[in-house]
Structure formats: C-alpha cells, structure tokens
One Martini backbone bead per residue (centre of mass of N, CA, C, O) as a GRO file, in nm:
protein
  427
    1MET     BB    1   2.320   0.645  -0.624
    2ILE     BB    2   2.300   0.821  -0.397
    3GLY     BB    3   1.948   0.858  -0.332
    4SER     BB    4   1.778   0.653  -0.524
    5GLU     BB    5   1.678   0.541  -0.239
    6LEU     BB    6   1.404   0.520   0.005
    7ASP     BB    7   1.641   0.366   0.197
    8LEU     BB    8   1.845   0.324   0.450
    9ARG     BB    9   2.007   0.062   0.385
   10LEU     BB   10   2.062   0.119   0.087
   11THR     BB   11   2.211   0.383   0.130
   12GLY     BB   12   2.435   0.265   0.306
   13SER     BB   13   2.531   0.060   0.090
   14HIS     BB   14   2.617   0.273  -0.119
   15VAL     BB   15   2.841   0.399   0.049
   16VAL     BB   16   3.029   0.146   0.094
   17HIS     BB   17   3.056   0.086  -0.216
   18ALA     BB   18   3.200   0.361  -0.284
   19LEU     BB   19   3.460   0.285  -0.090
   20THR     BB   20   3.446  -0.030  -0.149
   21PRO     BB   21   3.780  -0.105  -0.242
   22GLY     BB   22   3.903   0.160  -0.365
   23PHE     BB   23   3.957   0.343  -0.096
   24CYS     BB   24   3.907   0.093   0.100
   25ASP     BB   25   3.881  -0.203   0.297
   26ALA     BB   26   3.673  -0.061   0.503
   27ALA     BB   27   3.318   0.007   0.570
   28SER     BB   28   3.095   0.226   0.765
   29VAL     BB   29   2.758   0.293   0.896
   30TYR     BB   30   2.632   0.533   1.135
   31LEU     BB   31   2.350   0.595   1.354
   32LEU     BB   32   2.177   0.765   1.558
   33GLU     BB   33   1.932   0.645   1.747
   34ARG     BB   34   1.784   0.909   1.808
   35TRP     BB   35   1.743   0.980   1.505
   36VAL     BB   36   1.596   0.731   1.398
   37VAL     BB   37   1.352   0.750   1.628
   38GLU     BB   38   1.283   1.053   1.685
   39GLU     BB   39   1.367   1.204   1.928
   40ASN     BB   40   1.321   1.508   2.104
   41ALA     BB   41   1.555   1.480   2.265
   42PHE     BB   42   1.861   1.628   2.355
   43PRO     BB   43   2.175   1.598   2.371
   44SER     BB   44   2.450   1.656   2.504
   45VAL     BB   45   2.744   1.794   2.414
   46ASP     BB   46   2.903   1.580   2.633
   47PRO     BB   47   2.859   1.274   2.638
   48PRO     BB   48   2.952   0.973   2.788
   49GLN     BB   49   2.767   0.852   2.554
   50ILE     BB   50   2.677   0.659   2.259
   51GLU     BB   51   2.415   0.567   2.028
   52ALA     BB   52   2.460   0.334   1.751
   53ARG     BB   53   2.364   0.230   1.426
   54ARG     BB   54   2.422  -0.022   1.209
   55LEU     BB   55   2.368   0.015   0.861
   56ALA     BB   56   2.661  -0.051   0.729
   57VAL     BB   57   2.886  -0.302   0.566
   58ARG     BB   58   3.232  -0.336   0.429
   59VAL     BB   59   3.465  -0.602   0.327
   60GLY     BB   60   3.573  -0.550   0.061
   61THR     BB   61   3.408  -0.806  -0.152
   62GLU     BB   62   3.234  -0.919   0.051
   63ALA     BB   63   2.968  -1.046   0.171
   64PRO     BB   64   2.761  -0.950   0.421
   65GLU     BB   65   2.718  -1.241   0.557
   66THR     BB   66   3.016  -1.283   0.647
   67TRP     BB   67   2.968  -1.040   0.890
   68ASP     BB   68   2.713  -1.090   1.069
   69GLY     BB   69   2.839  -1.210   1.334
   70VAL     BB   70   3.029  -0.948   1.394
   71LEU     BB   71   2.860  -0.717   1.195
   72PRO     BB   72   2.559  -0.646   1.245
   73VAL     BB   73   2.296  -0.524   1.103
   74GLY     BB   74   2.129  -0.307   1.345
   75GLU     BB   75   2.322  -0.265   1.559
   76VAL     BB   76   2.356  -0.138   1.889
   77ILE     BB   77   2.607   0.093   2.003
   78VAL     BB   78   2.829   0.174   2.265
   79PHE     BB   79   3.008   0.485   2.292
   80PRO     BB   80   3.249   0.624   2.438
   81ARG     BB   81   3.396   0.930   2.476
   82GLU     BB   82   3.706   0.831   2.393
   83THR     BB   83   3.619   0.781   2.121
   84PRO     BB   84   3.630   0.875   1.789
   85TYR     BB   85   3.326   0.879   1.749
   86ALA     BB   86   3.246   1.072   1.978
   87ARG     BB   87   3.429   1.304   1.884
   88ALA     BB   88   3.302   1.347   1.605
   89LEU     BB   89   3.018   1.413   1.719
   90ALA     BB   90   3.095   1.647   1.921
   91THR     BB   91   3.275   1.827   1.701
   92GLY     BB   92   3.242   1.765   1.376
   93HIS     BB   93   3.520   1.612   1.331
   94THR     BB   94   3.762   1.456   1.184
   95GLN     BB   95   3.915   1.132   1.236
   96MET     BB   96   4.275   1.053   1.245
   97LEU     BB   97   4.440   0.735   1.244
   98ASP     BB   98   4.670   0.456   1.274
   99GLY     BB   99   4.425   0.307   1.422
  100VAL     BB  100   4.245   0.131   1.607
  101ASP     BB  101   4.097   0.139   1.889
  102GLN     BB  102   4.064  -0.030   2.180
  103HIS     BB  103   3.758  -0.054   2.188
  104THR     BB  104   3.731  -0.183   1.907
  105SER     BB  105   3.910  -0.428   1.951
  106GLU     BB  106   3.746  -0.551   2.187
  107ARG     BB  107   3.476  -0.569   2.036
  108LEU     BB  108   3.568  -0.752   1.801
  109LEU     BB  109   3.666  -0.988   1.975
  110ALA     BB  110   3.392  -1.040   2.112
  111SER     BB  111   3.234  -1.094   1.845
  112ALA     BB  112   3.453  -1.336   1.765
  113GLY     BB  113   3.522  -1.501   2.030
  114GLY     BB  114   3.854  -1.443   2.026
  115ASP     BB  115   3.901  -1.460   1.707
  116ALA     BB  116   4.146  -1.290   1.544
  117GLN     BB  117   4.165  -1.413   1.257
  118SER     BB  118   3.872  -1.329   1.151
  119ILE     BB  119   3.975  -0.997   1.214
  120ASP     BB  120   4.259  -0.911   1.108
  121ASP     BB  121   4.200  -0.682   0.898
  122LEU     BB  122   4.074  -0.487   1.119
  123LEU     BB  123   4.311  -0.474   1.333
  124HIS     BB  124   4.538  -0.434   1.093
  125THR     BB  125   4.574  -0.106   1.079
  126THR     BB  126   4.716   0.209   0.936
  127SER     BB  127   4.422   0.344   0.888
  128PHE     BB  128   4.182   0.581   1.039
  129LEU     BB  129   3.840   0.690   0.963
  130VAL     BB  130   3.621   0.958   1.095
  131VAL     BB  131   3.309   1.073   0.959
  132PRO     BB  132   3.079   1.297   0.989
  133LEU     BB  133   2.724   1.326   0.988
  134GLN     BB  134   2.571   1.611   0.848
  135LEU     BB  135   2.263   1.809   0.943
  136ARG     BB  136   2.183   2.114   0.987
  137GLY     BB  137   2.427   2.127   1.220
  138ALA     BB  138   2.398   1.816   1.273
  139THR     BB  139   2.494   1.513   1.419
  140VAL     BB  140   2.389   1.169   1.297
  141GLY     BB  141   2.680   1.041   1.234
  142PHE     BB  142   2.903   0.793   1.066
  143ILE     BB  143   3.210   0.727   0.891
  144ALA     BB  144   3.408   0.429   0.849
  145CYS     BB  145   3.764   0.386   0.772
  146THR     BB  146   3.997   0.136   0.637
  147ARG     BB  147   4.352   0.048   0.629
  148GLY     BB  148   4.599  -0.151   0.544
  149PRO     BB  149   4.938  -0.234   0.511
  150ASP     BB  150   4.912  -0.224   0.176
  151ARG     BB  151   4.847   0.081   0.233
  152GLU     BB  152   4.807   0.401   0.233
  153PRO     BB  153   4.747   0.648   0.410
  154PHE     BB  154   4.555   0.887   0.488
  155LEU     BB  155   4.472   1.192   0.351
  156PRO     BB  156   4.343   1.500   0.380
  157GLY     BB  157   4.211   1.502   0.095
  158GLU     BB  158   4.053   1.237   0.143
  159ALA     BB  159   3.884   1.335   0.377
  160VAL     BB  160   3.734   1.552   0.214
  161ALA     BB  161   3.595   1.352   0.020
  162VAL     BB  162   3.428   1.210   0.243
  163GLU     BB  163   3.281   1.463   0.338
  164SER     BB  164   3.131   1.503   0.072
  165LEU     BB  165   2.987   1.232   0.082
  166ALA     BB  166   2.848   1.281   0.359
  167ALA     BB  167   2.669   1.515   0.269
  168ARG     BB  168   2.502   1.350   0.068
  169ALA     BB  169   2.419   1.121   0.262
  170GLY     BB  170   2.260   1.287   0.470
  171VAL     BB  171   2.029   1.367   0.281
  172ALA     BB  172   1.947   1.080   0.192
  173LEU     BB  173   1.886   0.972   0.480
  174ASP     BB  174   1.666   1.177   0.548
  175ASN     BB  175   1.474   1.103   0.322
  176ALA     BB  176   1.442   0.806   0.405
  177ARG     BB  177   1.333   0.857   0.689
  178ARG     BB  178   1.081   1.017   0.603
  179TYR     BB  179   0.958   0.799   0.430
  180GLU     BB  180   0.936   0.579   0.651
  181ARG     BB  181   0.751   0.742   0.832
  182GLU     BB  182   0.517   0.771   0.629
  183ARG     BB  183   0.477   0.469   0.586
  184ARG     BB  184   0.411   0.395   0.878
  185THR     BB  185   0.166   0.576   0.897
  186ALA     BB  186   0.003   0.451   0.668
  187LEU     BB  187  -0.003   0.162   0.782
  188ALA     BB  188  -0.136   0.230   1.052
  189ILE     BB  189  -0.395   0.342   0.936
  190ARG     BB  190  -0.478   0.105   0.758
  191ASN     BB  191  -0.475  -0.120   0.984
  192SER     BB  192  -0.691   0.029   1.169
  193LEU     BB  193  -0.928  -0.020   0.933
  194LEU     BB  194  -0.948  -0.309   0.973
  195PRO     BB  195  -1.117  -0.567   1.015
  196ASP     BB  196  -1.189  -0.813   1.225
  197PRO     BB  197  -1.088  -1.139   1.161
  198ALA     BB  198  -1.236  -1.278   1.424
  199GLN     BB  199  -1.506  -1.188   1.331
  200ALA     BB  200  -1.834  -1.308   1.345
  201PHE     BB  201  -2.108  -1.387   1.114
  202HIS     BB  202  -2.426  -1.433   1.032
  203GLY     BB  203  -2.423  -1.565   0.721
  204CYS     BB  204  -2.108  -1.440   0.697
  205ARG     BB  205  -1.832  -1.416   0.481
  206ILE     BB  206  -1.505  -1.259   0.481
  207ALA     BB  207  -1.324  -1.060   0.231
  208HIS     BB  208  -1.017  -0.863   0.175
  209GLY     BB  209  -0.873  -0.585  -0.028
  210TYR     BB  210  -0.559  -0.395  -0.102
  211LEU     BB  211  -0.436  -0.157  -0.363
  212PRO     BB  212  -0.211   0.063  -0.412
  213ALA     BB  213  -0.118   0.347  -0.573
  214GLY     BB  214   0.188   0.315  -0.605
  215GLN     BB  215   0.304   0.423  -0.334
  216GLY     BB  216   0.261   0.297  -0.003
  217ASN     BB  217   0.266   0.600   0.142
  218ILE     BB  218  -0.001   0.661   0.001
  219ILE     BB  219  -0.300   0.789   0.102
  220GLY     BB  220  -0.612   0.708   0.045
  221GLY     BB  221  -0.984   0.718   0.020
  222ASP     BB  222  -1.022   0.436   0.082
  223TRP     BB  223  -1.293   0.228   0.225
  224PHE     BB  224  -1.383  -0.024   0.478
  225ASP     BB  225  -1.654  -0.236   0.623
  226VAL     BB  226  -1.773  -0.431   0.912
  227LEU     BB  227  -2.113  -0.443   1.057
  228PRO     BB  228  -2.297  -0.469   1.327
  229ARG     BB  229  -2.642  -0.533   1.359
  230PRO     BB  230  -2.937  -0.544   1.451
  231GLY     BB  231  -3.060  -0.871   1.451
  232GLY     BB  232  -2.795  -1.004   1.298
  233ARG     BB  233  -2.693  -0.810   1.113
  234VAL     BB  234  -2.499  -0.691   0.818
  235GLY     BB  235  -2.259  -0.445   0.741
  236LEU     BB  236  -2.152  -0.315   0.420
  237VAL     BB  237  -1.862  -0.112   0.317
  238VAL     BB  238  -1.774   0.115   0.042
  239GLY     BB  239  -1.537   0.384  -0.009
  240ASP     BB  240  -1.459   0.727  -0.164
  241ALA     BB  241  -1.233   0.966  -0.130
  242MET     BB  242  -1.097   1.215  -0.271
  243GLY     BB  243  -0.790   1.133  -0.346
  244HIS     BB  244  -0.474   1.205  -0.183
  245GLY     BB  245  -0.362   1.198   0.128
  246PRO     BB  246  -0.434   1.362   0.417
  247GLU     BB  247  -0.715   1.475   0.341
  248SER     BB  248  -0.847   1.206   0.247
  249ALA     BB  249  -0.785   1.051   0.507
  250VAL     BB  250  -0.957   1.221   0.697
  251ALA     BB  251  -1.225   1.185   0.548
  252MET     BB  252  -1.229   0.877   0.561
  253ILE     BB  253  -1.227   0.848   0.870
  254GLN     BB  254  -1.488   1.010   0.924
  255LEU     BB  255  -1.679   0.835   0.757
  256ARG     BB  256  -1.627   0.567   0.897
  257THR     BB  257  -1.709   0.661   1.179
  258ALA     BB  258  -1.998   0.742   1.106
  259VAL     BB  259  -2.096   0.463   1.018
  260ARG     BB  260  -2.044   0.321   1.286
  261THR     BB  261  -2.241   0.495   1.447
  262LEU     BB  262  -2.501   0.450   1.274
  263ALA     BB  263  -2.505   0.131   1.296
  264ARG     BB  264  -2.604   0.134   1.604
  265LEU     BB  265  -2.855   0.219   1.475
  266ASP     BB  266  -3.207   0.150   1.407
  267MET     BB  267  -3.182   0.196   1.076
  268GLU     BB  268  -3.228   0.246   0.768
  269PRO     BB  269  -3.020   0.248   0.502
  270ALA     BB  270  -3.124   0.512   0.370
  271GLU     BB  271  -3.100   0.680   0.632
  272LEU     BB  272  -2.802   0.640   0.675
  273MET     BB  273  -2.717   0.784   0.411
  274ARG     BB  274  -2.847   1.058   0.478
  275ARG     BB  275  -2.674   1.113   0.729
  276LEU     BB  276  -2.402   1.095   0.584
  277ASP     BB  277  -2.453   1.333   0.394
  278GLU     BB  278  -2.472   1.549   0.616
  279LEU     BB  279  -2.191   1.506   0.733
  280ALA     BB  280  -2.029   1.555   0.467
  281TYR     BB  281  -2.116   1.852   0.426
  282ASP     BB  282  -1.940   1.928   0.713
  283THR     BB  283  -1.683   1.785   0.576
  284PRO     BB  284  -1.377   1.825   0.495
  285GLY     BB  285  -1.327   1.650   0.185
  286ALA     BB  286  -1.619   1.477   0.155
  287SER     BB  287  -1.702   1.578  -0.095
  288PHE     BB  288  -1.783   1.340  -0.344
  289ALA     BB  289  -1.816   1.098  -0.204
  290THR     BB  290  -1.835   0.750  -0.217
  291CYS     BB  291  -2.095   0.480  -0.174
  292MET     BB  292  -2.152   0.138  -0.046
  293TYR     BB  293  -2.440  -0.021   0.096
  294ALA     BB  294  -2.481  -0.328   0.286
  295GLU     BB  295  -2.755  -0.549   0.407
  296TRP     BB  296  -2.757  -0.850   0.593
  297ASP     BB  297  -3.027  -1.104   0.621
  298ALA     BB  298  -3.036  -1.432   0.694
  299GLU     BB  299  -3.334  -1.476   0.794
  300ALA     BB  300  -3.470  -1.303   0.542
  301HIS     BB  301  -3.307  -1.329   0.273
  302SER     BB  302  -3.170  -1.027   0.267
  303CYS     BB  303  -3.047  -0.751   0.051
  304THR     BB  304  -2.948  -0.418   0.117
  305LEU     BB  305  -2.911  -0.137  -0.111
  306VAL     BB  306  -2.693   0.165  -0.108
  307GLY     BB  307  -2.615   0.443  -0.315
  308ALA     BB  308  -2.329   0.697  -0.372
  309GLY     BB  309  -2.192   0.713  -0.668
  310HIS     BB  310  -2.137   0.403  -0.698
  311PRO     BB  311  -2.048   0.120  -0.795
  312PRO     BB  312  -2.189  -0.167  -0.857
  313PRO     BB  313  -2.253  -0.455  -0.747
  314LEU     BB  314  -2.175  -0.799  -0.725
  315LEU     BB  315  -2.354  -1.105  -0.820
  316ARG     BB  316  -2.317  -1.459  -0.719
  317GLY     BB  317  -2.423  -1.750  -0.763
  318PRO     BB  318  -2.366  -2.087  -0.748
  319ASP     BB  319  -2.379  -2.087  -1.094
  320GLY     BB  320  -2.406  -1.832  -1.208
  321PRO     BB  321  -2.335  -1.542  -1.314
  322ALA     BB  322  -2.186  -1.256  -1.276
  323ALA     BB  323  -2.351  -0.939  -1.176
  324PRO     BB  324  -2.478  -0.645  -1.181
  325VAL     BB  325  -2.666  -0.447  -0.985
  326THR     BB  326  -2.986  -0.319  -1.005
  327LEU     BB  327  -3.068  -0.010  -0.913
  328ALA     BB  328  -3.309   0.207  -0.813
  329GLY     BB  329  -3.061   0.409  -0.728
  330PRO     BB  330  -2.745   0.554  -0.739
  331GLY     BB  331  -2.695   0.819  -0.637
  332LEU     BB  332  -2.536   1.068  -0.490
  333PRO     BB  333  -2.289   1.197  -0.369
  334LEU     BB  334  -2.152   1.299  -0.098
  335GLY     BB  335  -2.215   1.632   0.034
  336LEU     BB  336  -2.478   1.768  -0.133
  337GLY     BB  337  -2.765   1.759   0.032
  338THR     BB  338  -3.007   1.573  -0.085
  339GLY     BB  339  -3.109   1.285   0.048
  340ASN     BB  340  -3.148   1.088  -0.219
  341TYR     BB  341  -3.224   0.756  -0.123
  342GLU     BB  342  -3.235   0.420  -0.242
  343ALA     BB  343  -3.356   0.101  -0.200
  344THR     BB  344  -3.231  -0.235  -0.258
  345VAL     BB  345  -3.403  -0.549  -0.266
  346LEU     BB  346  -3.277  -0.874  -0.211
  347LYS     BB  347  -3.326  -1.212  -0.284
  348VAL     BB  348  -3.149  -1.474  -0.096
  349SER     BB  349  -3.178  -1.832  -0.123
  350GLU     BB  350  -2.870  -1.866  -0.190
  351PRO     BB  351  -2.559  -1.903  -0.199
  352SER     BB  352  -2.354  -1.603  -0.221
  353LEU     BB  353  -2.178  -1.344  -0.394
  354LEU     BB  354  -2.052  -1.030  -0.272
  355LEU     BB  355  -1.929  -0.735  -0.451
  356LEU     BB  356  -1.725  -0.481  -0.332
  357TYR     BB  357  -1.595  -0.168  -0.481
  358SER     BB  358  -1.376   0.034  -0.632
  359ASP     BB  359  -1.306   0.241  -0.908
  360GLY     BB  360  -1.004   0.148  -0.948
  361LEU     BB  361  -1.101  -0.137  -1.085
  362VAL     BB  362  -1.289   0.015  -1.344
  363GLU     BB  363  -1.097   0.233  -1.432
  364SER     BB  364  -1.030   0.362  -1.773
  365ARG     BB  365  -0.878   0.507  -2.061
  366HIS     BB  366  -0.958   0.251  -2.274
  367SER     BB  367  -1.247   0.208  -2.132
  368ASP     BB  368  -1.546   0.138  -2.033
  369ILE     BB  369  -1.692   0.092  -1.729
  370ASP     BB  370  -1.887  -0.138  -1.814
  371GLN     BB  371  -1.664  -0.320  -1.926
  372GLU     BB  372  -1.505  -0.344  -1.658
  373ILE     BB  373  -1.732  -0.470  -1.494
  374ALA     BB  374  -1.762  -0.718  -1.675
  375SER     BB  375  -1.470  -0.810  -1.633
  376LEU     BB  376  -1.493  -0.852  -1.327
  377ALA     BB  377  -1.713  -1.067  -1.343
  378ARG     BB  378  -1.542  -1.273  -1.500
  379ALA     BB  379  -1.318  -1.293  -1.288
  380LEU     BB  380  -1.503  -1.409  -1.068
  381ASP     BB  381  -1.582  -1.664  -1.218
  382THR     BB  382  -1.295  -1.774  -1.256
  383ALA     BB  383  -1.214  -1.768  -0.942
  384THR     BB  384  -1.486  -1.974  -0.872
  385GLU     BB  385  -1.354  -2.192  -1.065
  386PRO     BB  386  -1.414  -2.404  -0.896
  387THR     BB  387  -1.593  -2.408  -0.599
  388SER     BB  388  -1.335  -2.486  -0.425
  389SER     BB  389  -1.197  -2.191  -0.429
  390THR     BB  390  -1.392  -2.100  -0.163
  391ALA     BB  391  -1.249  -2.285   0.023
  392GLY     BB  392  -1.131  -2.207   0.299
  393ASP     BB  393  -0.828  -2.044   0.247
  394ALA     BB  394  -0.913  -1.950  -0.053
  395PHE     BB  395  -1.108  -1.712  -0.012
  396PRO     BB  396  -0.906  -1.470   0.042
  397SER     BB  397  -0.760  -1.507  -0.246
  398LEU     BB  398  -0.965  -1.367  -0.425
  399CYS     BB  399  -0.871  -1.076  -0.393
  400GLU     BB  400  -0.591  -1.105  -0.515
  401ARG     BB  401  -0.687  -1.204  -0.794
  402LEU     BB  402  -0.865  -0.950  -0.858
  403LEU     BB  403  -0.658  -0.720  -0.816
  404ARG     BB  404  -0.456  -0.895  -1.038
  405ALA     BB  405  -0.600  -0.905  -1.289
  406PRO     BB  406  -0.508  -0.906  -1.619
  407SER     BB  407  -0.753  -0.710  -1.716
  408GLN     BB  408  -0.626  -0.510  -1.505
  409ALA     BB  409  -0.517  -0.213  -1.541
  410PRO     BB  410  -0.314   0.003  -1.428
  411GLY     BB  411  -0.370   0.269  -1.206
  412ALA     BB  412  -0.433   0.590  -1.022
  413ASP     BB  413  -0.591   0.402  -0.817
  414ASP     BB  414  -0.722   0.249  -0.579
  415ARG     BB  415  -0.785  -0.089  -0.456
  416THR     BB  416  -1.105  -0.226  -0.349
  417LEU     BB  417  -1.221  -0.517  -0.158
  418LEU     BB  418  -1.549  -0.682  -0.081
  419ILE     BB  419  -1.626  -1.006   0.028
  420ALA     BB  420  -1.944  -1.189   0.045
  421GLU     BB  421  -2.074  -1.478   0.195
  422LEU     BB  422  -2.402  -1.564   0.148
  423THR     BB  423  -2.604  -1.736   0.406
  424PRO     BB  424  -2.890  -1.865   0.445
  425ALA     BB  425  -3.114  -1.948   0.664
  426THR     BB  426  -3.243  -2.223   0.809
  427THR     BB  427  -3.571  -2.382   0.892
   0.00000   0.00000   0.00000
C-alpha cells in the first residue's frame, strides 16, 4: 500500500498504519522542513538544531483526531542537537533507547497542557526507536516507534525491518513530493491565466470553466481569455495548442500572450487572426493550434467571429434554441502560414448567450463531432431553462453544469468553456 498514492500525508499515514498497532504502540513520521519546501541551501553536517514537520501519527487504533490537540499533523517542531532525532539525522543511524528522551517528555507535557494522564501511554514507554528516512545518500526525515510496558523492547532485527520499511517509504515520499510540486506548478500556471473576475465589460457578462483530462497536474494546451478592445468592445477567445505537458503549456502561454498584445491594437478581428497565425508559425509547438475569436460591440449590436480550425461557437437567443454559428469560413489551424481568415458578423438585437468551447467537449470515439455539438447545444438549452437559471450567482454555475453534462462522455482532452451573456446597448 505504501507508495500507492501520490500524496505526502496519505503516504505517511500508510507508514504509521503498517507499524501500529501490530509492531508498536505508537508511530509517527517526520520530514525535514527544508526537504519538504525544497530549499536549495544544504544544512551543516552537525547543525545545532533541526526543523521537522510531523507528517503522520498513530497511537494504538485510535482515530487521528483523538491526538490532534497534542500531536497535530503538519506541525513543525525544532529538535535540539542532543535529541535522538537529531542524532539519527546527523549520523544516518538508527537510535534505540529504553524510553523517550527528556526533550520529548517535556514537549509532550507542554502540548497536553501539563496533563500527564492524557499522554500516559506515550510517556511510559519501555522501548523507543528512531529510524532515519534516507534517500540517495541524504537523510530527509525519520520514523519514530514506541512500545509500552506490556510489550517486549525492540530487538536489533526488528530495527532492521523498520529500516527496510523506511527505504521503501523514502522513495514513495519523494515521488509524492515531486507530484505535489508538479501539481502546484500546474495550478499556478492555470490560475495565472484566468481572466480577472472583478473586471466588468460593457454589455457583456462572462462565466468560464475548465475541466482537465485525467490527473490535475497535467497541463493541457487549452486557453481562454477576455480582452478589452478599443471603443468599448470586448474580445473573447478560446484556443487549443496540441498535446499535454510542458511543451503544449509553453505554446499555449505564448499564444495567449500574443493575443493579448494584438488585442491592444485597433485592428480588425480577421487581421488579428492573420497576425496570430504568423506568430504561431515561428513559435515551437504552436503549429496546428486552433482558435476561435469573438469580438462583441454592444453599441453596434454586432458580434464578429473568426475561426482557425476550431469548433463553431453556439448562440442562444432569449427564447432559444441554441445552435452552432455558420461561419463564413472555418479557417485553417494556426502556424500554417496561410493567413486566410474570414470574419463572420452577426447582428445581435436581443440579449443572447454566446458559448465558446474547446474540442475536448465535443470529440468522442463513439459519435460524430456534429452530433456532439448538437448535444452540447441541447445541454445549453436545458441548463438555461427556465430563464431564471442564468440570473445572479447561478450564471457561473452554467459552466459547471455543461462541463459535466451527462451526455458528455469523459474524454482524453481538457474541456474549456467560455460563456458570454451579450446585452445590446439601448438607445
């Protein structure tokens, strides 16, 4: 079970459950705080103290919350040089004692508020074992085990068995730490790309959603943005760079940045897409990326659409039904250097919903893409009836309902939605 989950706390919990209560009465796992936060500086060979984070603890068969007040998981503790924990970390050798050291006794009493009875089982131990967690020649933490008066003291052979467990646990913990680092990176990148929720646009209300395919640490090529244009217009864009992982993420970020830069210039949407095509041609990994750009002008009651090999948007009037927009030309994907993009201009005289989305929402191995687009249109109709479903705080929930619509079978690609409520200006 150890190593079956790429989660630090779960891995630590698996370790203490493997030890308690069969092998010992209480067990805990600590990791060097320096290692957890991945600081580059290396500690001295014999530091005056160490800082370690309690990753997991188990006393007998009691639930973890029973000991939260005394031994809270996640607490960072400073251990002086003379403690067996510091010695185990400094020497890389297992420490075997007849009982807990004075520093531990004083710390436990302080944690329990001086009530020795509540931690009696931990204080009155007849055998205490501290086993270092080693990884590629470095000590990154330790496992502590205790036995009470009713059990035999630890034997050297038993210490060797815990050392073997610690070797497996060290690899599992390192894998979990690496995974969490990648996941944090992915989330930081993804969150940095979200439009500012506080930004208001004339005649346009926005909601968006994103559902990654598979593990949340894999960065896909989907991107979207909402851009202010000169003259009070609003630019809406959804794109998809091919693939997953760092390469597609870099291409996605570069394309999104390019659109943001081009949107500050007062050029026509078709020209904007032509410029983006030129940039994608010289951007590694950006070739064959698809994109749909929409520009809403509330004063002119017009919505201009330009596509680059991307699925057509859906438009739903106040009375429905939603339907895909017939484009003047679908356009070829970006980065092919064709520069042949046509604009489709729609007159929107009544409040309407415009839905831009990535192909992950409509691609399926079991049905035609046109059928899936029609299915998405029906899901939009269902989600917006009655009309009160788009009012107030319910409007952002539209994305969540559409992303997880029952008719949409899980796919191997990310799902991205950008919904705009277009409201023409009154004269």
